C-alpha positions in Angstrom: 63.1 240.2 -167.7 61.3 243.6 -168.6 59.0 245.0 -166.0 55.7 246.6 -167.3 55.4 248.6 -164.1 56.2 252.2 -164.2 56.9 254.6 -161.4 54.5 257.4 -160.9 55.0 260.2 -158.3 52.0 260.5 -156.1 51.0 263.9 -154.7 50.4 263.3 -151.0 49.6 267.0 -150.1 45.8 266.3 -149.7 46.4 263.2 -147.7 48.7 265.0 -145.3 46.2 267.9 -145.0 43.3 265.6 -144.3 45.4 263.8 -141.6 46.4 267.1 -140.0 42.7 268.2 -139.7 41.7 264.7 -138.5 44.3 264.7 -135.8 43.3 268.2 -134.6 39.7 267.0 -134.3 40.6 263.9 -132.3 42.8 266.1 -130.1 39.8 268.3 -129.2 40.3 271.1 -131.8 37.9 272.3 -134.5 38.0 273.0 -138.3 37.3 276.3 -139.7 34.7 277.0 -142.2 37.3 277.3 -144.9 38.8 274.0 -144.1 35.5 272.2 -143.8 34.6 273.7 -147.2 37.8 272.3 -148.7 36.9 268.8 -147.3 33.4 269.1 -149.0 35.1 270.0 -152.3 37.5 267.0 -152.4 37.0 265.3 -155.8 39.7 262.5 -156.0 38.4 259.1 -154.8 41.6 258.4 -152.9 41.2 261.7 -151.0 37.5 260.9 -150.2 38.6 257.5 -148.8 41.2 259.4 -146.7 38.5 261.6 -145.5 36.1 258.7 -144.6 38.9 256.9 -142.7 39.6 259.9 -140.5 35.9 260.4 -139.9 35.6 256.8 -138.7 38.5 257.5 -136.4 36.8 260.6 -135.0 33.5 258.6 -134.6 35.3 255.8 -132.7 37.2 258.3 -130.5 34.2 260.2 -129.3 31.4 257.7 -129.8 33.0 254.3 -129.6 31.2 251.3 -131.1 27.8 252.2 -129.9 25.1 253.0 -132.4 21.9 254.8 -131.4 18.5 253.5 -133.1 15.4 255.4 -133.3 12.0 254.9 -134.9 9.1 257.0 -135.9 5.3 256.7 -136.0 3.1 258.8 -138.3 0.4 260.1 -135.9 -1.3 262.3 -138.5 -0.7 262.0 -142.1 -1.3 264.2 -145.2 -3.0 267.4 -145.8 -0.2 269.5 -144.4 -0.6 273.2 -145.4 3.1 273.8 -145.9 4.6 273.6 -149.3 7.9 272.0 -148.6 8.9 270.8 -152.1 10.3 267.4 -151.0 7.3 266.5 -149.1 4.7 264.0 -150.3 2.3 264.9 -147.4 1.8 268.5 -148.4 -1.8 269.5 -149.5 -0.2 271.5 -152.3 0.8 268.4 -154.3 -1.0 265.4 -155.7 0.8 262.3 -154.4 -0.2 258.9 -153.2 0.7 259.5 -149.6 -2.0 258.3 -147.1 -4.1 260.7 -145.3 -5.7 260.2 -141.9 -6.4 262.2 -138.8 -4.7 262.3 -135.4 -4.3 258.8 -134.0 -5.2 257.9 -130.3 -2.6 256.7 -127.6 -3.5 253.1 -128.2 -1.9 253.3 -131.7 1.2 254.9 -130.1 1.6 252.3 -127.5 1.2 249.6 -130.1 4.0 251.2 -132.1 6.0 251.4 -128.9 5.7 247.7 -128.4 7.2 247.1 -131.9 9.9 249.5 -131.3 11.0 247.9 -128.0 10.9 244.4 -129.6 13.4 245.6 -132.2 15.9 247.0 -129.5 15.1 250.5 -130.4 15.4 253.1 -127.6 13.4 256.1 -129.0 10.1 256.4 -130.7 9.2 259.8 -132.4 5.6 260.9 -132.9 5.4 262.8 -136.2 2.5 264.9 -137.4 1.9 266.4 -140.9 0.7 269.9 -140.1 2.3 273.4 -139.9 2.8 273.3 -136.1 1.3 273.0 -132.7 -0.6 275.5 -130.5 -2.5 275.4 -127.3 -5.8 273.5 -127.4 -7.5 270.1 -127.7 -4.8 268.7 -130.2 -2.0 269.6 -127.9 -4.0 268.0 -125.0 -4.2 264.7 -127.0 -0.4 264.8 -127.9 0.5 265.3 -124.3 -1.7 262.4 -123.3 0.1 260.2 -125.8 3.5 261.4 -124.7 2.6 260.7 -121.0 1.3 257.2 -121.9 4.5 256.4 -123.9 6.7 257.7 -120.9 4.9 255.6 -118.5 4.9 252.5 -120.6 8.7 252.3 -120.3 8.8 250.9 -123.9 10.7 253.8 -125.6 11.9 257.3 -125.0 9.1 259.7 -125.9 10.3 261.9 -128.9 8.3 264.0 -131.3 8.3 266.0 -134.5 5.3 268.2 -134.5 6.3 271.2 -136.7 6.7 274.8 -135.6 6.3 275.7 -132.0 5.4 279.4 -131.5 4.9 279.5 -127.9 7.3 278.8 -124.9 4.1 277.6 -123.0 3.6 274.8 -125.6 7.2 273.7 -125.3 7.0 273.6 -121.5 3.7 271.5 -121.8 5.5 269.0 -124.1 8.3 268.7 -121.7 6.0 268.2 -118.6 4.3 265.5 -120.5 7.6 263.4 -120.8 8.9 264.7 -124.2 12.6 264.0 -124.2 13.7 265.0 -127.7 12.2 267.1 -130.3 13.0 266.9 -134.1 12.9 270.1 -136.2 15.2 270.2 -139.1 16.6 273.3 -140.6 16.5 271.2 -143.8 19.2 273.3 -145.5 21.3 276.4 -145.4 19.4 279.8 -144.6 20.3 281.1 -148.2 18.7 278.0 -149.9 15.7 277.6 -147.7 13.3 279.7 -149.7 13.9 277.3 -152.6 12.7 274.4 -150.4 9.7 276.2 -148.8 8.1 279.6 -148.6 5.0 279.1 -146.5 7.1 279.5 -143.3 10.6 281.0 -142.7 13.9 279.7 -141.6 13.7 282.0 -138.7 10.4 280.3 -137.5 12.5 277.0 -137.3 15.2 278.6 -135.3 12.8 279.9 -132.9 11.1 276.5 -132.5 14.5 275.1 -131.6 15.1 277.9 -129.0 11.7 277.3 -127.4 12.5 273.6 -127.0 16.0 274.2 -125.7 14.8 276.7 -123.1 12.2 274.0 -122.0 15.1 271.6 -121.4 14.2 269.3 -124.3 17.0 267.6 -126.3 17.0 269.0 -130.0 17.3 266.8 -133.1 17.8 268.9 -136.1 19.4 268.3 -139.5 18.5 268.4 -143.1 18.1 266.7 -146.5 20.9 266.3 -149.0 20.3 266.3 -152.7 17.6 269.0 -153.2 19.7 271.0 -155.6 21.8 272.7 -152.9 25.5 273.5 -153.3 28.3 272.0 -151.2 28.6 275.5 -149.6 24.9 275.2 -148.5 25.7 271.9 -146.9 28.7 273.2 -145.2 26.7 276.2 -144.0 24.0 273.9 -142.6 26.6 271.9 -140.5 28.0 275.1 -139.0 24.5 276.4 -138.3 23.7 273.1 -136.3 27.1 273.5 -134.5 26.2 277.0 -133.5 22.8 275.8 -132.2 24.4 273.0 -130.2 21.8 270.5 -131.1 22.0 267.0 -129.7 21.2 264.9 -132.8 21.8 265.6 -136.4 19.7 263.5 -138.8 21.0 263.5 -142.3 18.4 262.6 -144.9 18.9 262.2 -148.6 16.2 263.2 -151.1 14.1 260.3 -152.3 12.1 262.0 -155.0 8.3 261.5 -154.7 6.2 261.5 -157.7 4.0 264.7 -157.7 6.4 266.8 -155.7 8.3 269.7 -157.3 11.6 267.8 -156.6 10.4 264.6 -158.2 12.8 264.8 -161.1 16.0 266.0 -159.3 19.0 263.7 -160.2 20.2 261.5 -157.2 23.4 262.2 -155.3 26.2 259.7 -155.9 26.6 257.3 -153.0 30.3 258.5 -152.6 29.2 262.2 -152.4 26.6 261.4 -149.7 29.3 259.4 -147.7 31.6 262.5 -148.0 28.9 264.9 -146.9 28.4 262.6 -143.7 32.2 262.5 -143.1 32.4 266.4 -143.3 29.5 266.7 -140.9 31.5 264.4 -138.5 34.6 266.7 -138.8 32.5 269.7 -138.0 30.4 268.0 -135.2 32.8 265.4 -133.7 30.8 265.0 -130.4 27.3 265.0 -131.7 25.1 262.0 -132.6 25.0 261.9 -136.4 22.1 259.9 -137.7 21.5 258.8 -141.3 17.7 258.6 -141.8 15.4 259.1 -144.8 16.7 257.9 -148.2 19.7 255.9 -147.1 18.4 252.6 -148.6 17.5 253.9 -151.9 20.4 256.3 -152.3 23.4 254.4 -150.7 22.2 251.0 -151.8 25.1 248.4 -151.3 27.2 251.1 -149.5 24.8 251.5 -146.6 27.3 249.9 -144.2 29.9 252.6 -145.1 27.8 255.3 -143.4 29.4 254.3 -140.2 32.9 254.5 -141.6 31.9 258.0 -142.8 31.0 258.8 -139.2 27.5 258.1 -138.6 26.7 257.1 -135.0 22.9 256.6 -135.3 20.4 255.5 -137.8 16.6 255.4 -138.1 15.2 251.9 -138.4 11.7 250.8 -139.5 9.7 252.4 -142.2 9.7 256.3 -142.8 6.6 258.5 -142.9 5.4 257.5 -146.4 8.3 255.3 -147.8 9.6 252.0 -147.0 13.1 251.4 -145.3 14.8 248.0 -145.4 13.8 245.5 -142.8 14.9 246.0 -139.3 16.3 242.6 -139.1 18.7 243.5 -142.0 19.7 246.6 -140.2 20.6 244.8 -137.0 22.5 242.1 -139.0 24.4 244.9 -140.7 25.4 246.4 -137.4 26.4 243.0 -136.1 28.5 242.2 -139.1 30.3 245.5 -138.7 31.1 244.9 -135.0 28.9 247.7 -133.8 26.7 247.7 -130.8 23.1 248.8 -130.2 23.3 249.1 -126.4 23.2 253.0 -126.4 23.3 254.9 -123.2 21.5 258.3 -123.1 24.5 260.0 -121.6 26.5 259.2 -124.6 24.4 261.1 -127.0 23.3 264.0 -124.6 27.0 264.9 -123.7 27.2 268.6 -123.8 30.1 271.1 -124.1 31.0 272.8 -120.7 29.5 276.1 -121.8 26.2 274.7 -122.8 23.2 275.5 -120.7 20.1 273.9 -122.1 19.1 271.0 -124.5 16.9 270.4 -127.4 15.8 267.8 -129.9 14.1 268.0 -133.3 12.0 266.3 -135.9 13.1 263.7 -138.4 12.7 263.5 -142.0 11.5 261.2 -144.7 13.5 259.0 -147.0 12.7 260.9 -150.0 13.3 264.2 -148.5 15.1 264.6 -145.2 15.2 263.2 -141.8 13.0 265.7 -140.3 10.1 266.6 -142.6 6.5 267.1 -142.2 5.4 265.1 -145.2 8.2 263.4 -146.9 10.2 260.1 -146.5 12.7 261.2 -144.0 13.4 261.8 -140.5 10.8 264.1 -139.2 11.6 267.8 -139.8 
């Protein structure tokens, strides 16, 4: 009998190196920028699947089988003065995003009821504007946060733009704010191509104010805005240096009328590879997949947990739709994952850490932390 099978030599060099880095991270070590960038640049499908397998091991080692769920409610929509090029809520662009003023605390409490009914532990109040200063708007926001805290329905979170004053951060904290989302969006070097009506440094300063106030920080970015893999790597290390608690990863969902409307979509495997690289760089943090996951990952959504994700946003985004919550919950059940998340799991801090902070989320078409796009607030 003649065999049609032929022997081929298989180069296991990358497999061994990925395994070496994975074992180091599981053992409490860290990857260097050069090593992380090498992971981002992996091209062979077999190598990417090796990377995902190790990211899954790292997630299970540090986070177990628990998945943190959060939701957002848009408390002020449209008309934002900033020109974030991914965002449908910017006044600079003609989009079909809804516009309405600041909602009252009754609307917030109604959203909290829906959040609790779905087993979600956190509700983020998101507003489309540049930022928050002292005044009557801050008073109303604090009243809503306080009502949400005393309702016991969900953890009071928020994504309210740039905070220029430590006093504002302290007032938010005193009103019950536990986590604040303010995304860096991308690397420092690429940021001006995303927005030029405010600076990257203003975003960093906002995070510092919230951390000094003792508020947990949620900060991440948006993939697929034309950035390089080097930019993605730099974003991950910037977030590691800031010691943020939650890292929302959004994937651009292009919105008609915005400057990024015609950008080509990222391939699902490239998205999963990026999530896995973030897990290697940030092994102990909560990595949340938010805006744009349904439209970009499609049938591969369940693989985001194999890629290292330990949290996800459920319910609709700011101006775009997500898949039904029931489908998300069934997906978690099918994967053998749990939703009974304890705050201590996510808020775990390195020994040297002194203060906490949390950020915004972004919209599905842009990021998980925007001010006017479909992602987790930004």
